[in-house]
PDB file of N, CA, C and O in Angstrom:
ATOM      1  N   MET A   1       0.553  -1.277  -0.107  1.00  0.00           N
ATOM      2  CA  MET A   1      -0.020  -0.028  -0.088  1.00  0.00           C
ATOM      3  C   MET A   1       1.004   1.227  -0.236  1.00  0.00           C
ATOM      4  O   MET A   1       1.188   1.863  -1.274  1.00  0.00           O
ATOM      5  N   ASN A   2       1.675   1.465   1.107  1.00  0.00           N
ATOM      6  CA  ASN A   2       2.760   2.646   1.240  1.00  0.00           C
ATOM      7  C   ASN A   2       2.597   3.651   0.364  1.00  0.00           C
ATOM      8  O   ASN A   2       3.261   3.858  -0.651  1.00  0.00           O
ATOM      9  N   GLN A   3       1.377   4.486   0.932  1.00  0.00           N
ATOM     10  CA  GLN A   3       1.112   5.924   0.052  1.00  0.00           C
ATOM     11  C   GLN A   3       1.766   7.070   0.564  1.00  0.00           C
ATOM     12  O   GLN A   3       1.753   7.300   1.773  1.00  0.00           O
ATOM     13  N   GLU A   4       2.325   7.795  -0.230  1.00  0.00           N
ATOM     14  CA  GLU A   4       2.918   8.986  -0.351  1.00  0.00           C
ATOM     15  C   GLU A   4       2.509  10.124   0.593  1.00  0.00           C
ATOM     16  O   GLU A   4       1.583  10.774   0.107  1.00  0.00           O
ATOM     17  N   ILE A   5       2.852  10.498   1.613  1.00  0.00           N
ATOM     18  CA  ILE A   5       2.328  11.866   2.406  1.00  0.00           C
ATOM     19  C   ILE A   5       3.658  12.258   2.740  1.00  0.00           C
ATOM     20  O   ILE A   5       4.620  11.500   2.859  1.00  0.00           O
ATOM     21  N   SER A   6       3.636  14.025   2.944  1.00  0.00           N
ATOM     22  CA  SER A   6       4.919  14.349   3.265  1.00  0.00           C
ATOM     23  C   SER A   6       4.917  15.235   4.513  1.00  0.00           C
ATOM     24  O   SER A   6       3.887  15.806   4.870  1.00  0.00           O
ATOM     25  N   LEU A   7       5.979  15.340   5.122  1.00  0.00           N
ATOM     26  CA  LEU A   7       5.908  15.969   6.601  1.00  0.00           C
ATOM     27  C   LEU A   7       5.976  17.310   6.276  1.00  0.00           C
ATOM     28  O   LEU A   7       6.636  17.757   5.337  1.00  0.00           O
ATOM     29  N   SER A   8       5.255  18.004   7.096  1.00  0.00           N
ATOM     30  CA  SER A   8       5.093  19.387   6.923  1.00  0.00           C
ATOM     31  C   SER A   8       5.679  19.873   8.638  1.00  0.00           C
ATOM     32  O   SER A   8       4.934  19.707   9.603  1.00  0.00           O
ATOM     33  N   THR A   9       6.740  20.323   8.752  1.00  0.00           N
ATOM     34  CA  THR A   9       7.426  20.881   9.920  1.00  0.00           C
ATOM     35  C   THR A   9       6.443  21.595  10.609  1.00  0.00           C
ATOM     36  O   THR A   9       6.534  21.416  11.824  1.00  0.00           O
ATOM     37  N   ASP A  10       5.678  22.224  10.325  1.00  0.00           N
ATOM     38  CA  ASP A  10       4.485  23.388  11.208  1.00  0.00           C
ATOM     39  C   ASP A  10       3.496  22.112  11.668  1.00  0.00           C
ATOM     40  O   ASP A  10       2.851  22.321  12.695  1.00  0.00           O
ATOM     41  N   ASP A  11       3.334  20.988  11.101  1.00  0.00           N
ATOM     42  CA  ASP A  11       2.022  20.413  11.962  1.00  0.00           C
ATOM     43  C   ASP A  11       2.617  18.843  11.795  1.00  0.00           C
ATOM     44  O   ASP A  11       2.220  18.114  10.886  1.00  0.00           O
ATOM     45  N   PRO A  12       3.434  18.495  12.604  1.00  0.00           N
ATOM     46  CA  PRO A  12       3.843  16.992  12.474  1.00  0.00           C
ATOM     47  C   PRO A  12       3.002  16.241  13.089  1.00  0.00           C
ATOM     48  O   PRO A  12       3.159  15.028  12.950  1.00  0.00           O
ATOM     49  N   ASP A  13       1.938  16.700  13.894  1.00  0.00           N
ATOM     50  CA  ASP A  13       0.885  15.618  14.592  1.00  0.00           C
ATOM     51  C   ASP A  13       0.063  15.219  13.417  1.00  0.00           C
ATOM     52  O   ASP A  13      -0.074  14.012  13.219  1.00  0.00           O
ATOM     53  N   SER A  14      -0.643  16.280  12.412  1.00  0.00           N
ATOM     54  CA  SER A  14      -1.291  15.973  11.404  1.00  0.00           C
ATOM     55  C   SER A  14      -0.661  14.849  10.475  1.00  0.00           C
ATOM     56  O   SER A  14      -1.210  13.825  10.067  1.00  0.00           O
ATOM     57  N   TYR A  15       0.729  15.335  10.227  1.00  0.00           N
ATOM     58  CA  TYR A  15       1.436  14.213   9.291  1.00  0.00           C
ATOM     59  C   TYR A  15       1.332  12.945  10.099  1.00  0.00           C
ATOM     60  O   TYR A  15       1.031  12.001   9.368  1.00  0.00           O
ATOM     61  N   ILE A  16       1.441  12.699  11.025  1.00  0.00           N
ATOM     62  CA  ILE A  16       1.557  11.649  11.935  1.00  0.00           C
ATOM     63  C   ILE A  16       0.126  10.641  11.852  1.00  0.00           C
ATOM     64  O   ILE A  16       0.046   9.418  11.730  1.00  0.00           O
ATOM     65  N   ALA A  17      -0.858  11.600  11.960  1.00  0.00           N
ATOM     66  CA  ALA A  17      -2.293  11.180  11.978  1.00  0.00           C
ATOM     67  C   ALA A  17      -2.487  10.698  10.291  1.00  0.00           C
ATOM     68  O   ALA A  17      -3.057   9.631  10.062  1.00  0.00           O
ATOM     69  N   ALA A  18      -2.028  11.465   9.268  1.00  0.00           N
ATOM     70  CA  ALA A  18      -2.201  11.146   8.104  1.00  0.00           C
ATOM     71  C   ALA A  18      -1.642   9.617   7.708  1.00  0.00           C
ATOM     72  O   ALA A  18      -2.190   8.723   7.064  1.00  0.00           O
ATOM     73  N   ALA A  19      -0.651   9.664   8.194  1.00  0.00           N
ATOM     74  CA  ALA A  19       0.136   8.157   8.160  1.00  0.00           C
ATOM     75  C   ALA A  19      -0.845   7.151   8.974  1.00  0.00           C
ATOM     76  O   ALA A  19      -1.141   6.133   8.350  1.00  0.00           O
ATOM     77  N   PHE A  20      -1.254   7.254   9.949  1.00  0.00           N
ATOM     78  CA  PHE A  20      -2.019   6.561  10.689  1.00  0.00           C
ATOM     79  C   PHE A  20      -3.413   6.081   9.858  1.00  0.00           C
ATOM     80  O   PHE A  20      -3.875   4.941   9.903  1.00  0.00           O
ATOM     81  N   ALA A  21      -3.937   7.131   9.144  1.00  0.00           N
ATOM     82  CA  ALA A  21      -4.966   6.922   8.185  1.00  0.00           C
ATOM     83  C   ALA A  21      -4.845   6.043   7.113  1.00  0.00           C
ATOM     84  O   ALA A  21      -5.726   5.277   6.724  1.00  0.00           O
ATOM     85  N   THR A  22      -3.542   6.197   6.569  1.00  0.00           N
ATOM     86  CA  THR A  22      -3.431   4.812   5.617  1.00  0.00           C
ATOM     87  C   THR A  22      -3.471   3.794   5.697  1.00  0.00           C
ATOM     88  O   THR A  22      -3.467   3.107   4.675  1.00  0.00           O
ATOM     89  N   ASP A  23      -3.537   3.137   7.156  1.00  0.00           N
ATOM     90  CA  ASP A  23      -3.572   1.845   7.635  1.00  0.00           C
ATOM     91  C   ASP A  23      -2.388   1.076   7.217  1.00  0.00           C
ATOM     92  O   ASP A  23      -2.527  -0.147   7.262  1.00  0.00           O
ATOM     93  N   ASP A  24      -1.208   1.549   6.804  1.00  0.00           N
ATOM     94  CA  ASP A  24      -0.037   0.980   6.300  1.00  0.00           C
ATOM     95  C   ASP A  24       1.054   1.211   7.154  1.00  0.00           C
ATOM     96  O   ASP A  24       1.725   2.242   7.160  1.00  0.00           O
ATOM     97  N   PRO A  25       1.241   0.082   7.984  1.00  0.00           N
ATOM     98  CA  PRO A  25       2.188   0.059   9.112  1.00  0.00           C
ATOM     99  C   PRO A  25       3.640   0.374   8.686  1.00  0.00           C
ATOM    100  O   PRO A  25       4.410   0.553   9.630  1.00  0.00           O
ATOM    101  N   ALA A  26       4.046   0.453   7.717  1.00  0.00           N
ATOM    102  CA  ALA A  26       5.433   1.026   7.070  1.00  0.00           C
ATOM    103  C   ALA A  26       5.374   2.486   6.814  1.00  0.00           C
ATOM    104  O   ALA A  26       6.402   3.122   7.045  1.00  0.00           O
ATOM    105  N   SER A  27       4.342   3.107   6.378  1.00  0.00           N
ATOM    106  CA  SER A  27       3.840   4.443   6.419  1.00  0.00           C
ATOM    107  C   SER A  27       3.941   4.994   7.855  1.00  0.00           C
ATOM    108  O   SER A  27       4.631   5.962   8.174  1.00  0.00           O
ATOM    109  N   ILE A  28       3.240   4.327   8.607  1.00  0.00           N
ATOM    110  CA  ILE A  28       3.240   4.999   9.991  1.00  0.00           C
ATOM    111  C   ILE A  28       4.481   4.889  10.944  1.00  0.00           C
ATOM    112  O   ILE A  28       4.641   5.771  11.788  1.00  0.00           O
ATOM    113  N   ALA A  29       5.471   3.727  10.840  1.00  0.00           N
ATOM    114  CA  ALA A  29       6.800   3.553  11.180  1.00  0.00           C
ATOM    115  C   ALA A  29       7.516   4.695  10.471  1.00  0.00           C
ATOM    116  O   ALA A  29       8.127   5.392  11.281  1.00  0.00           O
ATOM    117  N   LYS A  30       7.616   5.055   9.352  1.00  0.00           N
ATOM    118  CA  LYS A  30       8.582   5.990   8.717  1.00  0.00           C
ATOM    119  C   LYS A  30       8.052   7.409   9.070  1.00  0.00           C
ATOM    120  O   LYS A  30       8.922   8.251   9.295  1.00  0.00           O
ATOM    121  N   ALA A  31       6.869   7.762   9.145  1.00  0.00           N
ATOM    122  CA  ALA A  31       6.150   8.887   9.634  1.00  0.00           C
ATOM    123  C   ALA A  31       6.704   9.314  10.973  1.00  0.00           C
ATOM    124  O   ALA A  31       7.249  10.406  11.134  1.00  0.00           O
ATOM    125  N   LEU A  32       6.534   8.348  12.002  1.00  0.00           N
ATOM    126  CA  LEU A  32       7.056   8.273  13.212  1.00  0.00           C
ATOM    127  C   LEU A  32       8.541   8.779  13.260  1.00  0.00           C
ATOM    128  O   LEU A  32       8.886   9.715  13.981  1.00  0.00           O
ATOM    129  N   GLY A  33       9.389   8.089  12.437  1.00  0.00           N
ATOM    130  CA  GLY A  33      10.881   8.029  12.274  1.00  0.00           C
ATOM    131  C   GLY A  33      11.170   9.533  11.827  1.00  0.00           C
ATOM    132  O   GLY A  33      12.061  10.163  12.395  1.00  0.00           O
ATOM    133  N   GLU A  34      10.364  10.141  10.739  1.00  0.00           N
ATOM    134  CA  GLU A  34      10.608  11.446  10.230  1.00  0.00           C
ATOM    135  C   GLU A  34      10.376  12.810  11.343  1.00  0.00           C
ATOM    136  O   GLU A  34      10.934  13.903  11.447  1.00  0.00           O
ATOM    137  N   VAL A  35       9.542  12.301  11.903  1.00  0.00           N
ATOM    138  CA  VAL A  35       9.091  13.441  12.910  1.00  0.00           C
ATOM    139  C   VAL A  35      10.151  13.351  14.099  1.00  0.00           C
ATOM    140  O   VAL A  35      10.631  14.357  14.622  1.00  0.00           O
ATOM    141  N   ALA A  36      10.484  11.975  14.493  1.00  0.00           N
ATOM    142  CA  ALA A  36      11.534  11.714  15.690  1.00  0.00           C
ATOM    143  C   ALA A  36      12.899  12.625  15.134  1.00  0.00           C
ATOM    144  O   ALA A  36      13.692  13.238  15.848  1.00  0.00           O
ATOM    145  N   ARG A  37      12.911  12.532  13.915  1.00  0.00           N
ATOM    146  CA  ARG A  37      14.342  12.953  13.356  1.00  0.00           C
ATOM    147  C   ARG A  37      14.560  14.585  13.590  1.00  0.00           C
ATOM    148  O   ARG A  37      15.587  15.211  13.853  1.00  0.00           O
ATOM    149  N   THR A  38      13.234  15.013  13.397  1.00  0.00           N
ATOM    150  CA  THR A  38      13.258  16.508  13.626  1.00  0.00           C
ATOM    151  C   THR A  38      13.373  16.957  14.731  1.00  0.00           C
ATOM    152  O   THR A  38      13.614  18.156  14.873  1.00  0.00           O
ATOM    153  N   ARG A  39      13.216  16.013  15.936  1.00  0.00           N
ATOM    154  CA  ARG A  39      13.357  16.168  17.354  1.00  0.00           C
ATOM    155  C   ARG A  39      14.811  15.678  17.798  1.00  0.00           C
ATOM    156  O   ARG A  39      15.694  15.474  16.965  1.00  0.00           O
ATOM    157  N   ASN A  40      14.957  15.541  18.883  1.00  0.00           N
ATOM    158  CA  ASN A  40      16.362  15.023  19.386  1.00  0.00           C
ATOM    159  C   ASN A  40      16.316  13.285  19.218  1.00  0.00           C
ATOM    160  O   ASN A  40      15.746  12.735  20.160  1.00  0.00           O
ATOM    161  N   MET A  41      16.689  12.631  18.452  1.00  0.00           N
ATOM    162  CA  MET A  41      16.449  11.199  18.106  1.00  0.00           C
ATOM    163  C   MET A  41      17.399  10.550  19.389  1.00  0.00           C
ATOM    164  O   MET A  41      17.007   9.484  19.864  1.00  0.00           O
ATOM    165  N   SER A  42      18.596  11.155  19.933  1.00  0.00           N
ATOM    166  CA  SER A  42      19.071  10.459  21.095  1.00  0.00           C
ATOM    167  C   SER A  42      18.495  10.609  22.456  1.00  0.00           C
ATOM    168  O   SER A  42      18.884   9.942  23.414  1.00  0.00           O
ATOM    169  N   LYS A  43      17.583  11.480  22.510  1.00  0.00           N
ATOM    170  CA  LYS A  43      16.830  11.750  23.683  1.00  0.00           C
ATOM    171  C   LYS A  43      15.635  10.731  23.527  1.00  0.00           C
ATOM    172  O   LYS A  43      15.589   9.870  24.407  1.00  0.00           O
ATOM    173  N   LEU A  44      14.682  10.688  22.573  1.00  0.00           N
ATOM    174  CA  LEU A  44      13.914   9.868  22.251  1.00  0.00           C
ATOM    175  C   LEU A  44      14.138   8.368  22.531  1.00  0.00           C
ATOM    176  O   LEU A  44      13.321   7.683  23.148  1.00  0.00           O
ATOM    177  N   ALA A  45      15.276   7.918  22.045  1.00  0.00           N
ATOM    178  CA  ALA A  45      15.934   6.633  21.963  1.00  0.00           C
ATOM    179  C   ALA A  45      15.950   6.289  23.484  1.00  0.00           C
ATOM    180  O   ALA A  45      15.643   5.204  23.977  1.00  0.00           O
ATOM    181  N   LYS A  46      16.385   7.466  24.170  1.00  0.00           N
ATOM    182  CA  LYS A  46      16.701   6.916  25.678  1.00  0.00           C
ATOM    183  C   LYS A  46      15.183   6.971  26.529  1.00  0.00           C
ATOM    184  O   LYS A  46      15.036   6.260  27.523  1.00  0.00           O
ATOM    185  N   ASP A  47      14.324   7.677  26.153  1.00  0.00           N
ATOM    186  CA  ASP A  47      13.170   7.840  26.435  1.00  0.00           C
ATOM    187  C   ASP A  47      12.223   6.360  26.139  1.00  0.00           C
ATOM    188  O   ASP A  47      11.449   5.843  26.945  1.00  0.00           O
ATOM    189  N   VAL A  48      12.477   5.975  25.037  1.00  0.00           N
ATOM    190  CA  VAL A  48      11.786   4.712  24.568  1.00  0.00           C
ATOM    191  C   VAL A  48      12.449   3.222  24.979  1.00  0.00           C
ATOM    192  O   VAL A  48      11.896   2.137  24.800  1.00  0.00           O
ATOM    193  N   GLY A  49      13.832   3.451  25.602  1.00  0.00           N
ATOM    194  CA  GLY A  49      14.835   2.436  26.110  1.00  0.00           C
ATOM    195  C   GLY A  49      15.392   1.632  24.994  1.00  0.00           C
ATOM    196  O   GLY A  49      15.508   0.407  25.048  1.00  0.00           O
ATOM    197  N   MET A  50      15.698   2.293  24.082  1.00  0.00           N
ATOM    198  CA  MET A  50      16.186   1.553  22.689  1.00  0.00           C
ATOM    199  C   MET A  50      17.657   2.324  22.524  1.00  0.00           C
ATOM    200  O   MET A  50      17.862   3.379  23.125  1.00  0.00           O
ATOM    201  N   ASN A  51      18.811   1.628  21.536  1.00  0.00           N
ATOM    202  CA  ASN A  51      19.862   2.569  21.107  1.00  0.00           C
ATOM    203  C   ASN A  51      19.266   3.391  20.174  1.00  0.00           C
ATOM    204  O   ASN A  51      18.081   3.470  19.851  1.00  0.00           O
ATOM    205  N   ARG A  52      20.235   3.994  19.781  1.00  0.00           N
ATOM    206  CA  ARG A  52      19.518   5.205  18.740  1.00  0.00           C
ATOM    207  C   ARG A  52      19.541   4.479  17.330  1.00  0.00           C
ATOM    208  O   ARG A  52      18.680   4.775  16.502  1.00  0.00           O
ATOM    209  N   SER A  53      20.513   3.533  17.043  1.00  0.00           N
ATOM    210  CA  SER A  53      20.620   3.055  15.665  1.00  0.00           C
ATOM    211  C   SER A  53      19.462   2.042  15.647  1.00  0.00           C
ATOM    212  O   SER A  53      18.859   1.923  14.580  1.00  0.00           O
ATOM    213  N   ALA A  54      19.074   1.292  16.708  1.00  0.00           N
ATOM    214  CA  ALA A  54      18.187   0.222  16.476  1.00  0.00           C
ATOM    215  C   ALA A  54      16.577   1.133  16.584  1.00  0.00           C
ATOM    216  O   ALA A  54      15.552   0.512  16.303  1.00  0.00           O
ATOM    217  N   LEU A  55      16.516   2.229  16.896  1.00  0.00           N
ATOM    218  CA  LEU A  55      15.423   3.025  16.686  1.00  0.00           C
ATOM    219  C   LEU A  55      15.435   3.674  15.403  1.00  0.00           C
ATOM    220  O   LEU A  55      14.358   3.762  14.812  1.00  0.00           O
ATOM    221  N   TYR A  56      16.407   4.114  14.909  1.00  0.00           N
ATOM    222  CA  TYR A  56      16.318   4.626  13.399  1.00  0.00           C
ATOM    223  C   TYR A  56      16.058   3.251  12.556  1.00  0.00           C
ATOM    224  O   TYR A  56      15.166   3.474  11.738  1.00  0.00           O
ATOM    225  N   ARG A  57      16.463   2.097  12.482  1.00  0.00           N
ATOM    226  CA  ARG A  57      16.131   0.985  11.823  1.00  0.00           C
ATOM    227  C   ARG A  57      14.667   0.560  12.278  1.00  0.00           C
ATOM    228  O   ARG A  57      13.972   0.154  11.347  1.00  0.00           O
ATOM    229  N   ALA A  58      14.197   0.572  13.255  1.00  0.00           N
ATOM    230  CA  ALA A  58      12.784   0.346  13.600  1.00  0.00           C
ATOM    231  C   ALA A  58      11.808   1.250  12.891  1.00  0.00           C
ATOM    232  O   ALA A  58      10.709   0.949  12.423  1.00  0.00           O
ATOM    233  N   LEU A  59      12.506   2.578  12.905  1.00  0.00           N
ATOM    234  CA  LEU A  59      11.180   3.631  12.273  1.00  0.00           C
ATOM    235  C   LEU A  59      11.664   4.095  10.939  1.00  0.00           C
ATOM    236  O   LEU A  59      11.420   5.245  10.574  1.00  0.00           O
ATOM    237  N   SER A  60      12.348   3.250  10.179  1.00  0.00           N
ATOM    238  CA  SER A  60      12.782   3.547   8.848  1.00  0.00           C
ATOM    239  C   SER A  60      11.853   3.203   7.679  1.00  0.00           C
ATOM    240  O   SER A  60      12.183   3.480   6.526  1.00  0.00           O
ATOM    241  N   GLY A  61      10.577   2.540   8.001  1.00  0.00           N
ATOM    242  CA  GLY A  61       9.602   2.393   6.973  1.00  0.00           C
ATOM    243  C   GLY A  61       9.983   0.889   6.459  1.00  0.00           C
ATOM    244  O   GLY A  61       9.149   0.083   6.047  1.00  0.00           O
ATOM    245  N   ASP A  62      11.364   0.658   6.554  1.00  0.00           N
ATOM    246  CA  ASP A  62      11.758  -0.700   6.096  1.00  0.00           C
ATOM    247  C   ASP A  62      11.761  -1.654   7.359  1.00  0.00           C
ATOM    248  O   ASP A  62      11.688  -2.883   7.351  1.00  0.00           O
ATOM    249  N   GLY A  63      11.848  -0.917   8.301  1.00  0.00           N
ATOM    250  CA  GLY A  63      11.887  -1.985   9.848  1.00  0.00           C
ATOM    251  C   GLY A  63      10.331  -2.460   9.966  1.00  0.00           C
ATOM    252  O   GLY A  63       9.410  -2.178   9.200  1.00  0.00           O
ATOM    253  N   ASN A  64      10.302  -3.269  11.155  1.00  0.00           N
ATOM    254  CA  ASN A  64       9.220  -4.027  11.535  1.00  0.00           C
ATOM    255  C   ASN A  64       9.320  -3.759  13.000  1.00  0.00           C
ATOM    256  O   ASN A  64       9.788  -4.595  13.772  1.00  0.00           O
ATOM    257  N   PRO A  65       8.891  -2.621  13.373  1.00  0.00           N
ATOM    258  CA  PRO A  65       8.830  -2.412  14.893  1.00  0.00           C
ATOM    259  C   PRO A  65       7.662  -3.216  15.705  1.00  0.00           C
ATOM    260  O   PRO A  65       6.601  -3.576  15.196  1.00  0.00           O
ATOM    261  N   GLU A  66       8.030  -3.418  16.981  1.00  0.00           N
ATOM    262  CA  GLU A  66       6.969  -3.853  17.689  1.00  0.00           C
ATOM    263  C   GLU A  66       6.101  -2.872  17.947  1.00  0.00           C
ATOM    264  O   GLU A  66       6.392  -1.676  17.934  1.00  0.00           O
ATOM    265  N   PHE A  67       4.769  -3.437  18.243  1.00  0.00           N
ATOM    266  CA  PHE A  67       3.772  -2.636  18.629  1.00  0.00           C
ATOM    267  C   PHE A  67       4.033  -1.599  20.041  1.00  0.00           C
ATOM    268  O   PHE A  67       3.805  -0.414  20.287  1.00  0.00           O
ATOM    269  N   ALA A  68       4.540  -2.570  20.673  1.00  0.00           N
ATOM    270  CA  ALA A  68       5.099  -1.825  22.111  1.00  0.00           C
ATOM    271  C   ALA A  68       6.119  -0.623  21.766  1.00  0.00           C
ATOM    272  O   ALA A  68       6.027   0.361  22.499  1.00  0.00           O
ATOM    273  N   THR A  69       7.060  -0.588  20.755  1.00  0.00           N
ATOM    274  CA  THR A  69       7.868   0.168  20.552  1.00  0.00           C
ATOM    275  C   THR A  69       7.278   1.231  19.889  1.00  0.00           C
ATOM    276  O   THR A  69       7.778   2.348  20.026  1.00  0.00           O
ATOM    277  N   ILE A  70       6.138   1.048  19.078  1.00  0.00           N
ATOM    278  CA  ILE A  70       5.208   2.125  18.349  1.00  0.00           C
ATOM    279  C   ILE A  70       4.668   2.877  19.520  1.00  0.00           C
ATOM    280  O   ILE A  70       4.686   4.105  19.437  1.00  0.00           O
ATOM    281  N   LEU A  71       4.206   2.337  20.566  1.00  0.00           N
ATOM    282  CA  LEU A  71       3.394   3.003  21.582  1.00  0.00           C
ATOM    283  C   LEU A  71       4.395   3.790  22.467  1.00  0.00           C
ATOM    284  O   LEU A  71       4.111   4.924  22.853  1.00  0.00           O
ATOM    285  N   LYS A  72       5.586   3.180  22.794  1.00  0.00           N
ATOM    286  CA  LYS A  72       6.685   4.019  23.401  1.00  0.00           C
ATOM    287  C   LYS A  72       6.838   5.539  22.694  1.00  0.00           C
ATOM    288  O   LYS A  72       6.652   6.608  23.275  1.00  0.00           O
ATOM    289  N   VAL A  73       7.203   5.364  21.366  1.00  0.00           N
ATOM    290  CA  VAL A  73       7.483   6.231  20.366  1.00  0.00           C
ATOM    291  C   VAL A  73       6.885   7.285  20.528  1.00  0.00           C
ATOM    292  O   VAL A  73       7.367   8.377  20.828  1.00  0.00           O
ATOM    293  N   VAL A  74       5.307   6.882  20.251  1.00  0.00           N
ATOM    294  CA  VAL A  74       4.090   7.647  20.024  1.00  0.00           C
ATOM    295  C   VAL A  74       4.194   8.780  21.494  1.00  0.00           C
ATOM    296  O   VAL A  74       4.239  10.009  21.442  1.00  0.00           O
ATOM    297  N   LYS A  75       4.208   8.053  22.538  1.00  0.00           N
ATOM    298  CA  LYS A  75       4.314   8.672  23.977  1.00  0.00           C
ATOM    299  C   LYS A  75       5.450   9.519  24.021  1.00  0.00           C
ATOM    300  O   LYS A  75       5.245  10.582  24.608  1.00  0.00           O
ATOM    301  N   ALA A  76       6.493   9.364  23.606  1.00  0.00           N
ATOM    302  CA  ALA A  76       7.698  10.044  23.709  1.00  0.00           C
ATOM    303  C   ALA A  76       7.397  11.351  23.086  1.00  0.00           C
ATOM    304  O   ALA A  76       7.508  12.435  23.659  1.00  0.00           O
ATOM    305  N   LEU A  77       6.955  11.139  21.706  1.00  0.00           N
ATOM    306  CA  LEU A  77       6.285  12.489  21.139  1.00  0.00           C
ATOM    307  C   LEU A  77       5.538  13.163  21.589  1.00  0.00           C
ATOM    308  O   LEU A  77       5.045  14.108  20.973  1.00  0.00           O
ATOM    309  N   GLY A  78       5.221  12.820  22.937  1.00  0.00           N
ATOM    310  CA  GLY A  78       3.705  13.776  23.089  1.00  0.00           C
ATOM    311  C   GLY A  78       2.498  13.447  22.891  1.00  0.00           C
ATOM    312  O   GLY A  78       1.564  14.090  23.371  1.00  0.00           O
ATOM    313  N   LEU A  79       2.326  12.252  22.055  1.00  0.00           N
ATOM    314  CA  LEU A  79       1.127  11.796  21.305  1.00  0.00           C
ATOM    315  C   LEU A  79       0.190  10.733  22.176  1.00  0.00           C
ATOM    316  O   LEU A  79       0.529  10.381  23.306  1.00  0.00           O
ATOM    317  N   LYS A  80      -0.894  10.310  21.600  1.00  0.00           N
ATOM    318  CA  LYS A  80      -1.546   9.134  22.446  1.00  0.00           C
ATOM    319  C   LYS A  80      -2.310   8.424  21.370  1.00  0.00           C
ATOM    320  O   LYS A  80      -2.923   8.971  20.454  1.00  0.00           O
ATOM    321  N   LEU A  81      -2.190   7.033  21.611  1.00  0.00           N
ATOM    322  CA  LEU A  81      -3.329   6.636  20.671  1.00  0.00           C
ATOM    323  C   LEU A  81      -4.402   6.248  21.214  1.00  0.00           C
ATOM    324  O   LEU A  81      -4.430   5.592  22.256  1.00  0.00           O
ATOM    325  N   THR A  82      -5.480   6.641  20.517  1.00  0.00           N
ATOM    326  CA  THR A  82      -6.927   6.233  21.094  1.00  0.00           C
ATOM    327  C   THR A  82      -7.859   5.548  20.020  1.00  0.00           C
ATOM    328  O   THR A  82      -8.164   5.899  18.881  1.00  0.00           O
ATOM    329  N   PRO A  83      -8.236   4.347  20.846  1.00  0.00           N
ATOM    330  CA  PRO A  83      -9.174   3.641  19.596  1.00  0.00           C
ATOM    331  C   PRO A  83     -10.562   4.642  19.351  1.00  0.00           C
ATOM    332  O   PRO A  83     -11.122   5.419  20.125  1.00  0.00           O
ATOM    333  N   VAL A  84     -10.844   4.285  17.993  1.00  0.00           N
ATOM    334  CA  VAL A  84     -12.260   5.179  17.883  1.00  0.00           C
ATOM    335  C   VAL A  84     -13.101   4.122  17.075  1.00  0.00           C
ATOM    336  O   VAL A  84     -12.398   3.417  16.352  1.00  0.00           O
ATOM    337  N   PRO A  85     -14.171   3.912  17.044  1.00  0.00           N
ATOM    338  CA  PRO A  85     -14.856   3.053  16.275  1.00  0.00           C
ATOM    339  C   PRO A  85     -14.740   3.456  14.476  1.00  0.00           C
ATOM    340  O   PRO A  85     -14.828   4.633  14.129  1.00  0.00           O
ATOM    341  N   ALA A  86     -14.608   2.723  13.799  1.00  0.00           N
ATOM    342  CA  ALA A  86     -14.355   2.978  12.578  1.00  0.00           C
ATOM    343  C   ALA A  86     -15.618   3.613  11.865  1.00  0.00           C
ATOM    344  O   ALA A  86     -15.445   4.213  10.804  1.00  0.00           O
ATOM    345  N   ALA A  87     -16.610   3.523  12.295  1.00  0.00           N
ATOM    346  CA  ALA A  87     -17.724   4.247  11.834  1.00  0.00           C
ATOM    347  C   ALA A  87     -17.630   5.600  12.040  1.00  0.00           C
ATOM    348  O   ALA A  87     -18.249   6.278  11.219  1.00  0.00           O
ATOM    349  N   HIS A  88     -17.022   6.202  12.917  1.00  0.00           N
ATOM    350  CA  HIS A  88     -16.825   7.523  13.427  1.00  0.00           C
ATOM    351  C   HIS A  88     -15.719   8.083  12.464  1.00  0.00           C
ATOM    352  O   HIS A  88     -15.778   9.295  12.257  1.00  0.00           O
ATOM    353  N   CYS A  89     -14.868   7.481  11.939  1.00  0.00           N
ATOM    354  CA  CYS A  89     -14.008   7.676  10.908  1.00  0.00           C
ATOM    355  C   CYS A  89     -14.343   7.864   9.953  1.00  0.00           C
ATOM    356  O   CYS A  89     -13.859   8.880   9.454  1.00  0.00           O
ATOM    357  N   GLU A  90     -15.230   7.160   9.177  1.00  0.00           N
ATOM    358  CA  GLU A  90     -15.912   7.086   7.871  1.00  0.00           C
ATOM    359  C   GLU A  90     -16.887   8.271   7.763  1.00  0.00           C
ATOM    360  O   GLU A  90     -16.951   8.945   6.735  1.00  0.00           O
ATOM    361  N   SER A  91     -17.556   8.480   8.719  1.00  0.00           N
ATOM    362  CA  SER A  91     -18.703   9.580   8.747  1.00  0.00           C
ATOM    363  C   SER A  91     -18.135  10.940   9.190  1.00  0.00           C
ATOM    364  O   SER A  91     -18.922  11.871   9.355  1.00  0.00           O
ATOM    365  N   GLY A  92     -16.819  11.112   9.393  1.00  0.00           N
ATOM    366  CA  GLY A  92     -15.852  12.172   9.977  1.00  0.00           C
ATOM    367  C   GLY A  92     -16.299  12.794  10.977  1.00  0.00           C
ATOM    368  O   GLY A  92     -16.050  14.000  10.981  1.00  0.00           O
ATOM    369  N   THR A  93     -16.973  12.319  11.976  1.00  0.00           N
ATOM    370  CA  THR A  93     -17.353  12.699  13.015  1.00  0.00           C
ATOM    371  C   THR A  93     -16.302  13.098  14.226  1.00  0.00           C
ATOM    372  O   THR A  93     -16.607  13.613  15.302  1.00  0.00           O
ATOM    373  N   ILE A  94     -15.087  12.753  13.804  1.00  0.00           N
ATOM    374  CA  ILE A  94     -13.882  12.786  14.514  1.00  0.00           C
ATOM    375  C   ILE A  94     -13.015  14.076  14.320  1.00  0.00           C
ATOM    376  O   ILE A  94     -11.939  14.190  14.906  1.00  0.00           O
TER     377      ILE A  94
END
């Protein structure tokens, strides 16, 4: 699937949300990695409990990060994953 979306440094949260909307794990990991690189990757790696090179690999878009890693990165970026019924997404009520 791997749809192309582009990072806006003005609104990285919307960029990550757009990646999640693709339902493509590689796009999500890549978007998280690109946003992480605009911040302090070394500090993020420490916050996540991984070494920097492993985090780069996991978030490359070619990596296959564990769900726990994704959750830790999302939290370290100051975001939160919240399940929403699919019907809400399709009707545009969120």
